[in-house]
C-alpha positions in Angstrom: -100.0 176.2 -71.4 -102.4 173.2 -71.3 -101.4 170.8 -68.6 -103.3 167.6 -68.9 -103.6 165.6 -65.7 -101.1 162.8 -65.7 -103.0 160.1 -63.9 -106.4 159.3 -62.3 -106.5 159.4 -58.5 -105.0 156.4 -56.7 -108.2 155.8 -54.9 -109.7 154.5 -58.2 -106.9 152.2 -59.1 -108.6 149.1 -57.5 -111.6 149.5 -59.9 -112.0 147.5 -63.1 -109.9 148.8 -66.0 -112.9 150.0 -68.1 -114.2 152.0 -65.2 -110.7 153.5 -64.8 -110.7 154.4 -68.5 -114.0 156.2 -68.0 -112.6 158.1 -65.0 -109.7 159.2 -67.1 -112.1 160.6 -69.7 -114.0 162.3 -66.9 -110.8 163.7 -65.4 -109.6 165.2 -68.6 -113.0 166.8 -69.4 -113.1 168.3 -65.9 -109.9 170.1 -66.7 -110.5 171.0 -70.3 -110.7 174.7 -71.0 -114.1 176.2 -71.7 -113.0 179.5 -73.2 -114.6 180.5 -76.6 -113.0 181.8 -79.7 -114.3 185.3 -80.5 -117.6 185.4 -82.2 -118.2 181.6 -82.3 -121.7 180.1 -82.4 -120.6 176.7 -81.1 -118.9 176.0 -77.8 -116.2 173.5 -77.1 -112.7 173.8 -78.5 -109.7 171.4 -78.7 -107.5 174.4 -79.5 -107.8 177.9 -78.2 -106.8 181.0 -80.2 -105.3 183.4 -77.7 -103.1 182.2 -76.2 -102.7 179.2 -78.6 -103.4 176.2 -76.5 -103.8 172.6 -77.7 -106.1 170.8 -75.2 -106.6 167.8 -77.5 -103.1 166.7 -76.5 -102.5 164.4 -73.5 -104.6 161.8 -71.7 -104.5 160.7 -68.1 -103.0 157.3 -67.4 -105.3 154.8 -65.7 -103.3 151.6 -65.8 -100.9 149.7 -63.5 -97.3 148.9 -64.4 -98.2 145.2 -64.7 -101.1 146.0 -67.1 -98.8 148.2 -69.2 -96.1 145.5 -69.4 -98.7 142.8 -70.4 -100.2 145.1 -73.0 -96.7 145.9 -74.4 -96.0 142.1 -74.7 -99.2 141.8 -76.8 -98.4 144.9 -78.9 -100.9 147.4 -77.5 -101.0 150.3 -75.1 -103.5 152.8 -73.8 -103.0 154.6 -77.1 -104.2 151.6 -79.1 -107.5 153.4 -79.9 -107.9 153.0 -83.6 -110.5 155.7 -84.3 -111.8 155.4 -87.8 -115.4 155.0 -86.5 -118.6 156.9 -87.0 -120.7 157.2 -83.8 -124.4 156.8 -83.7 -125.2 160.5 -83.9 -128.8 160.0 -84.9 -129.5 158.3 -81.6 -127.6 161.0 -79.8 -129.9 163.7 -81.3 -133.1 161.7 -80.8 -132.5 160.4 -77.2 -129.8 162.6 -75.7 -127.2 161.4 -73.3 -129.7 161.0 -70.5 -131.7 158.6 -72.7 -128.5 156.6 -73.5 -127.6 156.6 -69.9 -131.1 155.2 -69.0 -130.6 152.4 -71.6 -127.3 151.5 -69.8 -129.0 151.5 -66.4 -131.9 149.4 -67.7 -129.3 146.7 -68.7 -128.1 146.3 -65.1 -131.0 143.9 -64.4 -129.6 141.6 -67.2 -125.9 141.8 -66.4 -124.6 138.4 -65.6 -120.9 139.0 -64.9 -118.6 141.5 -63.2 -117.3 142.5 -66.6 -120.8 143.4 -67.9 -121.4 145.5 -64.8 -118.1 147.2 -65.2 -118.9 148.1 -68.8 -122.2 149.6 -67.8 -120.5 151.5 -65.0 -118.0 152.9 -67.5 -120.7 154.1 -69.8 -122.5 155.9 -67.1 -119.3 157.6 -65.8 -118.3 158.7 -69.3 -121.7 160.0 -70.3 -122.0 161.9 -67.0 -118.6 163.5 -67.7 -119.8 164.8 -71.0 -122.9 166.3 -69.5 -120.9 167.9 -66.8 -118.5 169.4 -69.4 -121.5 170.7 -71.4 -122.8 172.4 -68.2 -119.4 174.0 -67.7 -119.5 175.3 -71.2 -123.0 176.7 -70.7 -121.8 178.5 -67.6 -118.9 180.0 -69.6 -121.4 181.2 -72.3 -123.6 182.8 -69.6 -120.6 184.5 -68.0 -119.5 185.9 -71.3 -123.0 187.0 -72.1 -123.2 188.9 -68.9 -119.9 190.6 -69.6 -120.7 191.7 -73.2 -124.2 192.8 -72.1 -122.6 195.1 -69.5 -120.3 196.5 -72.1 -123.2 197.1 -74.4 -125.1 199.0 -71.6 -122.0 200.8 -70.2 -119.6 201.2 -73.1 -117.1 202.9 -70.8 -116.5 199.5 -69.3 -115.3 197.9 -72.5 -111.7 196.8 -73.0 -111.3 199.4 -75.7 -112.2 202.2 -73.2 -115.3 203.4 -75.1 -117.1 206.3 -73.5 -120.3 208.2 -74.0 -123.6 207.4 -72.2 -125.5 208.7 -75.2 -124.7 205.5 -77.1 -126.6 203.4 -74.6 -129.8 205.3 -75.4 -129.8 204.4 -79.1 -132.8 202.4 -80.2 -130.8 200.0 -82.4 -129.2 197.2 -80.5 -125.4 197.4 -80.4 -123.3 194.5 -81.7 -122.4 193.5 -78.1 -126.0 193.2 -77.2 -126.6 190.9 -80.2 -123.6 188.9 -79.1 -124.9 188.6 -75.6 -128.2 187.2 -77.0 -126.2 184.7 -79.0 -124.2 183.6 -76.0 -127.4 183.1 -73.9 -128.8 181.0 -76.7 -125.6 179.0 -76.8 -126.0 178.3 -73.1 -129.6 177.3 -73.5 -128.5 175.0 -76.4 -125.9 173.3 -74.2 -128.3 172.8 -71.4 -130.8 171.0 -73.7 -128.4 169.0 -75.9 -126.4 166.8 -75.7 -128.0 165.8 -72.4 -131.4 165.7 -73.9 -132.8 165.4 -77.4 -132.0 168.2 -79.8 -134.9 170.5 -80.4 -133.5 172.8 -83.1 -130.9 172.8 -85.9 -128.5 174.9 -83.9 -128.8 172.4 -81.0 -128.3 169.4 -83.3 -125.1 170.9 -84.7 -123.9 171.8 -81.2 -124.6 168.4 -79.8 -122.8 166.6 -82.7 -119.8 169.0 -82.6 -119.4 168.6 -78.8 -119.3 164.8 -79.0 -117.0 164.9 -82.0 -114.6 167.3 -80.2 -114.6 165.1 -77.1 -113.9 162.0 -79.0 -110.9 163.6 -80.7 -109.7 165.0 -77.4 -109.8 161.5 -75.8 -107.8 159.7 -78.6 -110.7 158.7 -80.8 -110.2 160.2 -84.3 -113.7 159.6 -85.5 -115.6 160.9 -88.6 -119.1 162.5 -88.8 -120.9 160.3 -91.2 -124.1 161.4 -93.1 -124.5 164.8 -91.5 -127.0 166.0 -94.1 -129.3 163.0 -93.4 -129.5 163.0 -89.6 -129.4 166.8 -89.1 -131.7 167.8 -92.0 -135.0 167.0 -90.1 -134.0 169.6 -87.5 -133.3 172.3 -90.1 -136.5 171.4 -92.0 -138.6 171.7 -88.8 -137.0 175.1 -88.0 -137.5 176.4 -91.6 -141.2 175.3 -91.7 -141.9 176.8 -88.3 -140.4 180.1 -89.2 -137.8 179.8 -86.4 -134.9 180.1 -88.8 -134.1 181.7 -92.2 -132.0 179.9 -94.8 -129.3 182.7 -94.6 -129.0 182.1 -90.8 -128.8 178.4 -91.4 -125.9 178.9 -93.8 -124.1 181.0 -91.2 -124.6 178.2 -88.7 -123.2 175.7 -91.2 -120.2 177.9 -91.9 -119.4 178.3 -88.2 -119.9 174.6 -87.6 -117.5 173.7 -90.5 -114.9 176.2 -89.4 -114.7 174.5 -86.0 -113.0 171.6 -87.6 -110.1 173.8 -88.6 -109.4 175.4 -85.2 -106.3 173.1 -84.7 -105.0 173.6 -88.2 -101.2 174.1 -88.1 -99.2 176.0 -90.7 -95.9 176.6 -88.9 -92.4 177.1 -90.3 -91.3 173.5 -89.5 -93.7 172.2 -92.1 -92.4 174.4 -94.9 -90.4 172.5 -97.5 -87.4 174.8 -97.2 -87.3 174.1 -93.4 -87.1 170.3 -93.8 -83.9 168.5 -93.0 -82.6 165.8 -95.3 -83.8 162.4 -94.1 -82.2 159.1 -95.2 -84.4 156.0 -95.9 -84.3 153.6 -92.9 -85.6 150.2 -93.9 -85.8 149.2 -90.3 -88.8 151.5 -90.0 -91.1 149.4 -92.0 -94.8 149.7 -91.0 -97.8 147.4 -90.8 -96.1 144.2 -89.7 -94.2 143.9 -92.9 -97.3 143.3 -95.0 -96.8 146.9 -96.3 -93.6 148.1 -97.9 -94.2 151.6 -96.4 -91.1 153.1 -94.7 -92.0 155.5 -92.0 -90.6 159.0 -92.6 -90.7 162.3 -90.7 -91.6 163.8 -94.1 -94.8 161.9 -94.3 -95.7 162.7 -90.7 -95.3 166.4 -91.2 -97.2 166.3 -94.5 -100.1 164.7 -92.7 -100.1 167.3 -89.9 -103.6 168.5 -90.6 -105.3 165.2 -91.3 -107.7 164.2 -88.5 -110.2 161.8 -90.2 -113.0 164.4 -90.0 -115.1 163.3 -93.0 -118.6 164.3 -93.7 -120.7 162.3 -96.3 -123.5 164.0 -98.1 -126.1 162.8 -100.7 -126.8 159.3 -101.7 -129.6 156.8 -101.2 -131.6 156.6 -97.9 -132.0 153.2 -96.1 -135.4 153.0 -97.9 -133.7 153.4 -101.3 -134.9 157.0 -102.1 -132.6 159.9 -103.0 -131.4 161.7 -99.9 -130.3 165.0 -101.4 -131.7 167.9 -99.4 -130.9 171.6 -98.8 -128.4 170.8 -96.1 -126.4 168.8 -98.7 -125.9 172.1 -100.7 -125.2 174.2 -97.6 -122.3 171.9 -96.7 -120.9 171.8 -100.2 -121.1 175.6 -100.4 -119.4 176.0 -97.0 -116.5 173.9 -98.2 -116.1 175.9 -101.3 -116.5 179.4 -99.7 -114.1 178.9 -96.9 -111.3 177.1 -98.8 -110.9 174.6 -96.0 -109.0 171.3 -95.7 -111.4 170.2 -92.9 -114.0 168.7 -92.7 -113.2 166.4 -95.5 -116.2 166.0 -97.8 -117.6 163.0 -99.8 -120.7 163.0 -101.9 -122.6 159.8 -102.7 -124.1 159.6 -106.1 -126.3 157.2 -108.0 -128.2 157.0 -111.3 -131.1 159.0 -109.9 -129.0 161.8 -108.3 -130.5 165.1 -109.3 -128.7 167.1 -112.0 -128.6 170.1 -109.7 -126.5 168.1 -107.2 -124.1 166.8 -109.8 -123.6 170.3 -111.3 -123.0 171.8 -107.9 -120.5 169.1 -107.0 -118.6 170.0 -110.3 -118.6 173.7 -109.4 -117.1 172.9 -106.0 -114.5 170.6 -107.5 -113.5 173.3 -110.1 -112.4 175.5 -107.2 -109.7 172.9 -106.3 -108.8 170.9 -103.3 -110.0 167.5 -104.7 -113.1 167.6 -102.6 -115.7 166.2 -102.5 -114.7 162.7 -103.2 -117.3 160.8 -105.3 -118.8 157.5 -104.1 -121.1 155.4 -106.3 -124.0 153.8 -104.6 -124.6 151.6 -107.6 -121.3 149.8 -106.9 -120.9 150.1 -103.1 -124.3 149.1 -101.9 -124.3 145.7 -103.7 -120.8 145.1 -102.5 -121.9 145.6 -98.9 -124.9 143.4 -99.4 -122.6 140.7 -100.9 -120.6 140.9 -97.6 -123.8 140.0 -95.7 -124.8 143.5 -94.6 -128.6 143.9 -94.6 -129.9 146.0 -97.4 -131.1 149.0 -95.2 -127.8 149.1 -93.5 -125.9 148.8 -96.8 -127.9 151.8 -98.2 -126.9 153.9 -95.2 -123.1 153.4 -95.6 -120.6 156.1 -94.9 -116.8 156.2 -94.6 -114.4 156.1 -91.7 -112.8 159.4 -92.0 -110.5 158.8 -95.0 -112.6 156.8 -97.5 -113.0 153.2 -96.3 -116.6 152.2 -96.3 -118.3 151.3 -93.0 -121.9 151.3 -91.6 -122.3 154.4 -89.4 -123.0 154.0 -85.7 -123.0 150.2 -86.0 -119.4 149.2 -86.9 -116.2 148.4 -85.1 -113.7 148.8 -88.0 -110.0 148.3 -88.4 -107.8 147.6 -91.4 -104.4 146.5 -92.7 -102.7 147.0 -96.0 -101.3 143.9 -97.8 -98.7 144.7 -100.5 -99.2 142.6 -103.7 -96.0 144.3 -104.9 -94.1 142.8 -102.0 -95.7 139.4 -102.8 -94.4 139.7 -106.4 -91.0 141.0 -105.3 -90.7 138.0 -103.0 -91.9 135.6 -105.8 -89.1 136.9 -108.0 -86.4 136.7 -105.3 -87.1 133.5 -103.3 -89.0 135.3 -100.6 -86.4 138.0 -100.0 -86.4 141.8 -100.2 -84.4 143.2 -103.1 -83.4 146.2 -101.0 -81.7 144.5 -98.0 -81.9 140.8 -98.8 -83.9 140.0 -95.7 -86.3 137.0 -95.8 -89.9 138.2 -95.6 -91.8 135.5 -97.4 -91.5 131.8 -98.2 -89.0 130.5 -100.7 -91.2 129.8 -103.7 -88.3 128.5 -105.9 -85.7 130.0 -108.1 -87.5 132.4 -110.5 -84.7 132.0 -113.1 -86.0 128.4 -113.6 -89.6 129.5 -114.2 -90.5 128.4 -117.7 -94.0 129.9 -118.0 -96.2 132.7 -116.9 -98.1 130.1 -114.9 -94.9 129.5 -112.8 -94.7 133.2 -112.0 -98.4 133.4 -111.2 -98.3 130.3 -108.9 -95.3 131.7 -107.0 -97.1 135.0 -106.6 -100.2 133.2 -105.3 -98.2 131.3 -102.8 -96.7 134.5 -101.4 -100.1 136.1 -101.3 -101.6 133.1 -99.5 -98.8 133.2 -96.9 -99.3 136.9 -96.3 -103.1 136.6 -95.9 -102.8 133.6 -93.6 -100.5 135.6 -91.4 -102.8 138.7 -91.3 -106.0 136.7 -90.7 -104.2 134.8 -87.9 -103.1 138.0 -86.3 -106.6 139.5 -86.6 -108.2 136.5 -84.9 -105.6 136.2 -82.2 -105.7 139.9 -81.3 -109.4 140.6 -82.0 -110.3 141.5 -78.4 -106.8 142.6 -77.2 -107.6 146.3 -77.3 -110.3 145.8 -74.7 -107.8 144.7 -72.1 -105.9 148.0 -72.1 -107.8 150.6 -74.3 -111.6 150.2 -74.0 -113.7 153.0 -75.4 -116.7 153.4 -73.0 -117.9 156.7 -74.4 -117.7 155.6 -78.0 -119.4 152.3 -77.1 -122.3 154.3 -75.7 -122.8 155.6 -79.2 -122.4 152.3 -81.1 -125.5 150.2 -81.8 -125.3 146.9 -80.0 -122.8 147.6 -77.3 -125.1 148.6 -74.5 -127.6 145.8 -75.3 -124.7 143.3 -75.4 -123.2 144.9 -72.2 -119.8 144.8 -73.9 -117.4 147.4 -75.0 -117.1 147.9 -78.7 -113.5 146.7 -78.6 -114.7 143.4 -77.0 -117.2 142.7 -79.7 -120.1 144.8 -78.6 -120.8 146.5 -82.0 -123.6 145.3 -84.4 -120.9 144.8 -87.1 -117.3 144.1 -86.7 -115.2 144.4 -89.9 -111.5 144.3 -90.6 -110.5 145.7 -94.0 -108.0 143.7 -96.0 -106.6 146.3 -98.4 -104.5 145.7 -101.5 -101.4 147.9 -101.7 -99.6 148.6 -104.9 -102.4 147.2 -107.2 -101.6 149.1 -110.4 -97.9 148.3 -110.4 -98.6 144.6 -109.6 -101.0 144.5 -112.5 -98.5 146.2 -114.9 -95.6 144.1 -113.7 -97.4 140.8 -114.2 -98.7 142.0 -117.6 -95.1 142.9 -118.6 -93.8 139.5 -117.6 -96.6 137.8 -119.4 -96.1 139.9 -122.6 -92.4 140.6 -122.8 -90.9 137.5 -121.3 -93.3 134.7 -122.3 -95.3 135.9 -125.3 -92.8 138.1 -127.1 -89.8 136.3 -125.7 -87.6 139.4 -125.7 -85.8 138.2 -122.6 -85.5 135.2 -120.3 -86.5 135.1 -116.7 -82.8 135.0 -115.8 -82.2 138.2 -117.7 -85.2 139.8 -116.0 -83.9 138.9 -112.6 -80.5 140.2 -113.5 -82.1 143.5 -114.6 -84.0 143.7 -111.3 -80.9 142.9 -109.3 -79.1 145.8 -111.1 -82.0 148.2 -110.8 -82.0 148.2 -114.6 -78.5 149.7 -114.8 -77.1 148.5 -118.2 -80.5 147.1 -119.1 -82.1 150.1 -120.8 -83.4 148.1 -123.8 -85.2 145.5 -121.6 -86.6 148.3 -119.4 -87.9 150.1 -122.5 -89.7 146.9 -123.6 -91.2 146.4 -120.1 -92.4 150.0 -120.0 -94.0 149.6 -123.5 -96.0 146.6 -122.4 -99.8 147.1 -121.9 -100.7 149.1 -118.8 -103.7 149.3 -116.5 -105.6 152.5 -117.0 -105.8 152.5 -120.8 -108.9 150.4 -121.4 -106.5 147.7 -122.7 -108.0 144.3 -122.1 -104.5 142.6 -122.0 -103.7 144.5 -118.8 -107.2 144.8 -117.5 -107.7 141.0 -117.7 -104.6 140.6 -115.5 -106.0 143.2 -113.2 -109.2 141.3 -112.7 -107.2 138.1 -112.0 -105.1 139.9 -109.3 -108.3 141.2 -107.6 -110.0 137.8 -108.0 -106.9 136.1 -106.5 -106.7 138.5 -103.5 -110.4 138.5 -102.7 -110.8 134.7 -103.1 -107.7 134.1 -100.9 -109.1 136.4 -98.2 -112.6 134.8 -98.5 -111.2 131.3 -98.1 -109.3 132.1 -94.9 -112.0 134.3 -93.5 -114.8 131.8 -93.8 -114.0 130.1 -90.5 -114.0 133.5 -88.7 -117.3 134.7 -90.1 -119.1 134.7 -86.8 -116.4 136.8 -85.1 -115.4 139.3 -87.8 -116.1 140.1 -91.4 -113.0 140.7 -93.6 -114.0 142.9 -96.5 -111.5 143.9 -99.2 -110.4 147.1 -100.7 -107.5 148.8 -102.5 -105.4 151.4 -100.7 -102.2 153.4 -100.4 -103.9 156.5 -98.8 -101.3 159.3 -98.9 -98.3 157.0 -98.2 -97.5 156.2 -101.9 -94.0 157.7 -101.5 -93.1 155.8 -98.4 -94.6 152.6 -100.0 -92.3 153.0 -103.0 -89.3 153.6 -100.9 -89.7 150.2 -99.4 -89.8 148.4 -102.7 -87.0 147.3 -105.0 -87.3 147.7 -108.8 -90.3 146.1 -110.5 -90.9 144.4 -113.8 -93.2 147.1 -115.0 -90.0 149.2 -115.4 -90.4 151.1 -112.2 -87.0 151.9 -110.5 -86.2 151.0 -106.9 -87.6 153.5 -104.4 -89.9 155.3 -106.9 -93.4 156.2 -105.6 -96.3 153.9 -106.4 -99.6 155.2 -107.7 -102.2 156.3 -105.2 -104.9 153.9 -104.2 -106.4 152.2 -107.3 -105.1 154.8 -109.8 -103.0 153.9 -112.9 -99.2 154.1 -112.4 -97.9 157.6 -112.8 -97.5 158.5 -116.5 -98.7 155.1 -117.7 -102.4 156.0 -118.5 -101.7 157.4 -122.0 -105.3 157.4 -123.4 -106.9 159.9 -121.1 -109.4 160.0 -118.2 -112.2 158.0 -120.0 -109.9 155.1 -120.6 -108.7 155.2 -117.0 -112.3 155.1 -115.8 -113.1 152.2 -118.1 -110.1 150.1 -116.9 -110.9 150.8 -113.2 -114.6 150.0 -113.7 -113.7 146.4 -114.8 -112.0 145.6 -111.5 -114.5 143.4 -109.6 -115.8 146.3 -107.4 -118.6 143.9 -106.2 -115.8 142.2 -104.3 -114.3 145.3 -102.8 -116.8 146.3 -100.1 -114.3 148.7 -98.4 -113.7 150.4 -101.7 -110.6 151.8 -103.5 -110.5 155.3 -105.1 -109.5 156.2 -108.6 -107.6 159.5 -108.1 -107.6 161.6 -111.3 -106.3 165.0 -112.2 -107.9 167.5 -114.6 -106.3 170.6 -116.1 -108.3 173.7 -115.0 -108.5 175.0 -118.6 -110.6 171.9 -119.6 -113.4 172.7 -117.1 -113.8 176.4 -117.5 -117.3 177.9 -117.7 -120.6 176.2 -118.1 -119.3 173.9 -120.8 -116.6 172.7 -118.5 -119.2 172.0 -115.8 -121.2 170.0 -118.3 -118.2 167.9 -119.2 -117.4 167.2 -115.6 -121.0 166.3 -114.9 -121.1 163.9 -117.9 -117.8 162.3 -116.6 -119.4 161.7 -113.1 -122.5 160.2 -114.7 -120.4 158.0 -116.9 -118.4 156.8 -113.9 -121.5 155.8 -112.1 -123.0 154.1 -115.1 -119.8 152.2 -115.8 -119.9 150.8 -112.2 -116.9 152.5 -110.7 -116.9 152.7 -106.9 -114.9 155.7 -105.9 -113.3 158.6 -107.8 -111.6 161.8 -106.8 -111.0 164.7 -109.2 -108.4 167.3 -108.5 -108.6 170.4 -110.7 -105.3 172.4 -111.0 -102.7 173.4 -113.6 -99.1 172.3 -113.3 -98.0 175.9 -113.8 -100.2 177.0 -110.9 -98.4 174.4 -108.7 -95.0 175.7 -109.9 -96.0 179.2 -109.1 -97.0 178.2 -105.6 -93.5 176.7 -105.1 -92.0 180.0 -106.2 -94.2 182.3 -104.3 -95.9 180.3 -101.5 -97.3 183.4 -99.8 -99.6 184.1 -102.7 -101.0 180.6 -102.7 -101.7 179.9 -99.0 -105.2 178.4 -99.8 -104.1 176.2 -102.7 -105.2 172.6 -101.8 -104.4 169.2 -103.2 -105.7 165.7 -102.7 -103.5 163.4 -100.7 -104.9 160.0 -101.3 -107.7 160.2 -98.8 -107.6 163.8 -97.5 -106.7 167.3 -98.5 -103.6 169.4 -97.7 -102.4 172.9 -98.3 -99.9 172.6 -101.1 -97.3 175.0 -99.8 -97.1 173.1 -96.5 -96.0 169.9 -98.1 -92.5 168.6 -98.5 -90.6 169.4 -101.7 -90.8 165.7 -102.6 -94.6 165.7 -102.3 -94.9 169.0 -104.2 -92.8 167.6 -107.1 -94.8 164.4 -107.1 -98.1 166.4 -107.4 -96.7 168.4 -110.3 -95.6 165.2 -112.1 -99.1 163.7 -111.5 -100.7 166.9 -112.9 -98.5 166.7 -115.9 -99.0 162.9 -116.3 -95.3 162.3 -116.1 -93.6 159.3 -114.5 
């Protein structure tokens, strides 16, 4: 049983809070287990196998009661560590922690305040704690090497009770002797890196894994960034020097990737038949009432194995060249071969991406799981440059662990979802929720008196403006609040700008500080506004009063009007009537954000995107009926995908609609999540079709796309016989899950999506 220390020693409680936080990191690492899973090539585990022990859980308290009370008043706590960051792993590999520590010590001569000195102290303590933990791991590897070497020499000492001195005289090395050699090399790796610069591919992977594991064990759910770019030089040097064969490199990649799955949980409480019925509780709204999402135990259990562990491969280098290399393919192949849900995988493509890469991506996608996600450099790099990010940094973008775009090792990033569907619901109900009547937005007038589409649009804009004003105000007011209770000294040590500024990342130390403003419910808002414009004001099939009556009744007794609303043009069909409204919605949102963000430009950038992540069911449960014909409580579409069952003209039309949506203004991104029947991509011809689709997506200017290959019957079969489909994976809006471990509601939703049914 893992027993995390509850609190740092009282003798440290008079020290500055950032120093106390660093001491809490050091205390936990000093007690973290060092045991190894059998046969592993990388040391350091958040979860041990036998006995099952979850050491990632728990963190020592380091605060006073007064600090906790003040933090609670401001809406934060010691757990207000947002994660969603990519550390500066290239610098870790190049300098090692001793080099980073030296940088912090060199800044002491420039420190002007007690706060700056406290920050530098916190960095040194945290970095030293990691090096101490690495040394403990090295000692563990050496101890195990000694043990297995003795077993190899004296087999009668083995746990299995092997006997026979003749075996020790054999000229071939026994498996235990080979394992002893591996363990000794692991110890040597740990003594070189992360304390010093990595000198080999194996050391580079060990160093990155160890820091990643420690971040996750200390409440920082961070991603890996462009692993194939910053680790490839070490593999290339090993291959050229003859120190490593490609087969051994592939084994190291497999072992590295499998580490991300150690804490995977597939227990009985997750199974759909074990779930208890759960009523919708509207009091559990999330995200400060700017999202309609209702928090549910269902969604928490469905997300059990999502930890933001994303790796990005391929794409352009900072200099603008193609970055595809052999490690790109090794990572893709490892994901396919091991049928993992972690690490998540994203591939960056552009017009000059090699055919070999695109074909390989298609082959991996055809095996299911919805990975890798596809990011288009042709759309995202210019969007970042338009945000004011320098070109070299923009070319080096990655994601934050789900899919939101950030600059790795240089960015303090957070985000919030803003529901344009709530804005429209409020515009059509005088600022009130249609579910419980509570006032959540301003009163923009009686919608029954609206005499033109312009009246509806102006009410929608007023609601949107009020929501954006509220969020921007909260962002500015609370921008440094986390630093008062939850600083991140270890992560700050690996964020460009923090040590030079002598400020924690949470206090503005990072080179870039961005806060994503993410549109929620985009497709349904587009379809709803298009339906009002078409059915109510152009075709005059009903009045605004009749529409409001139908919405109040959740369309009961209003089947004819609902049928007309459903038949109106819909986003996702390359229909300019709907797509023009879509561009207006995105233009309105991004312009509103830009207008209110201008005064805050020096403190924080507010890039935009479109998102639901995997919460599309909970988001729908917090919405009343909508004028696109959607019933109250029904799920919304994922991210920037067409509404379920409304994209009737196939995948190419969905891509064309999506590609028109002002992606140059959506620097955070917004995925188009698509489904493909397995029978359509069989064989080499199917691979060629998928490759052409990806090329067309990039050429059309789309930003992000995911492709899940499955058949509805396959999903139904997995429901009937889950034991036969344990490795069946599905895309969950930003990550990947084992289908049989999802709630029955989620399973049915995935089947409807695969069938294209609403």
